[in-house]
C-alpha positions as CSV (number, residue, x, y, z in Angstrom):
1,M,12.9,60.6,65.5
2,T,14.6,63.3,67.5
3,K,15.1,66.7,65.9
4,P,18.7,67.1,64.7
5,H,21.0,69.5,66.6
6,D,23.8,71.7,65.3
7,M,26.8,69.7,63.9
8,D,24.8,66.4,63.8
9,L,25.4,64.2,60.7
10,L,22.6,63.3,58.4
11,L,22.7,60.3,56.1
12,V,20.6,61.1,53.1
13,V,19.1,57.9,51.7
14,L,17.0,57.7,48.5
15,S,14.0,55.5,48.8
16,T,14.8,53.7,45.5
17,D,14.9,49.9,45.1
18,P,17.6,49.2,46.2
19,R,17.9,52.1,48.7
20,M,20.9,54.3,48.0
21,V,23.0,56.5,50.3
22,L,23.3,59.8,48.4
23,C,25.4,61.9,50.7
24,L,26.4,62.8,54.3
25,E,25.3,66.3,55.5
26,V,26.1,68.4,58.6
27,V,23.3,70.1,60.4
28,D,23.6,73.9,60.7
29,G,21.7,74.9,63.9
30,D,19.0,73.2,65.9
31,A,16.0,72.0,64.0
32,A,13.8,72.4,67.1
33,V,14.6,76.2,67.1
34,R,13.6,76.3,63.4
35,G,10.2,74.8,63.8
36,G,11.5,71.3,62.9
37,N,13.1,72.5,59.7
38,I,16.6,71.1,59.0
39,V,19.2,73.4,57.5
40,V,22.5,71.9,56.4
41,R,26.0,73.3,55.7
42,P,26.5,72.8,52.0
43,S,30.3,73.3,52.3
44,S,30.5,70.2,54.5
45,T,28.4,67.9,52.3
46,V,30.1,64.6,51.2
47,L,28.6,63.3,48.0
48,F,29.0,59.6,47.1
49,R,29.6,59.8,43.4
50,H,29.2,56.1,42.8
51,G,26.3,55.7,45.2
52,I,26.4,53.5,48.2
53,L,23.9,50.8,48.9
54,F,22.1,51.3,52.1
55,D,22.1,47.5,52.6
56,A,25.9,47.4,52.2
57,V,26.2,49.9,55.0
58,K,24.0,47.8,57.2
59,K,26.0,44.7,56.4
60,R,29.4,46.3,56.9
61,S,28.4,48.0,60.2
62,G,27.0,44.8,61.6
63,L,23.9,46.8,62.8
64,H,20.3,46.7,61.9
65,V,20.4,50.3,60.7
66,R,17.0,51.7,60.2
67,M,15.7,54.8,58.4
68,Y,14.6,57.8,60.5
69,E,16.7,56.7,63.5
70,S,19.4,58.4,65.5
71,Y,22.7,56.7,66.3
72,R,25.3,57.8,68.7
73,G,28.6,56.5,70.1
74,A,29.9,53.1,68.9
75,D,26.9,52.5,66.6
76,A,27.4,55.9,64.9
77,H,31.1,55.1,64.5
78,A,30.3,51.7,63.0
79,I,28.0,53.3,60.5
80,L,30.6,56.0,59.5
81,D,33.3,53.3,59.2
82,A,31.1,51.3,56.9
83,L,30.4,54.3,54.8
84,D,34.1,55.1,54.6
85,K,35.0,51.6,53.5
86,E,32.2,51.6,50.9
87,Y,33.3,55.0,49.7
88,H,36.9,54.0,49.3
89,L,36.1,51.0,47.2
90,D,35.6,53.6,44.5
91,T,33.6,51.2,42.5
92,P,30.1,51.7,41.1
93,W,27.5,49.8,43.1
94,F,25.8,48.3,40.0
95,T,28.7,46.2,38.7
96,P,28.5,42.4,38.7
97,A,31.8,42.2,40.6
98,R,30.2,44.1,43.5
99,W,27.3,41.6,43.6
100,L,29.8,38.7,43.6
101,E,31.6,40.3,46.5
102,G,28.4,40.2,48.5
103,H,28.2,43.9,48.9
104,G,25.6,44.5,46.3
105,V,22.0,43.5,45.7
106,D,21.0,39.9,46.5
107,F,19.1,38.4,43.6
């Protein structure tokens, strides 16, 4: 994993089962300059109040999104677009309707 740079976006994912996207953060300064420590800009944090399934982001983006990876260009835009679409559904991830739509957990 490359160290984040100033203004990079970080996708915060909880290692639960299923994995959940908690929020999107903006890096404040270069982590390499801070001994590898990442500092974020709290005023720029986007919290996903209903939670977003990590697998739904992978499915919507059409990418094999992996934890601890960096994405740029078209791939980064595809991930952000998937997050935006999931966020604007404004529906909790744990409802049966979400599972039937195919955006939830596969049982």
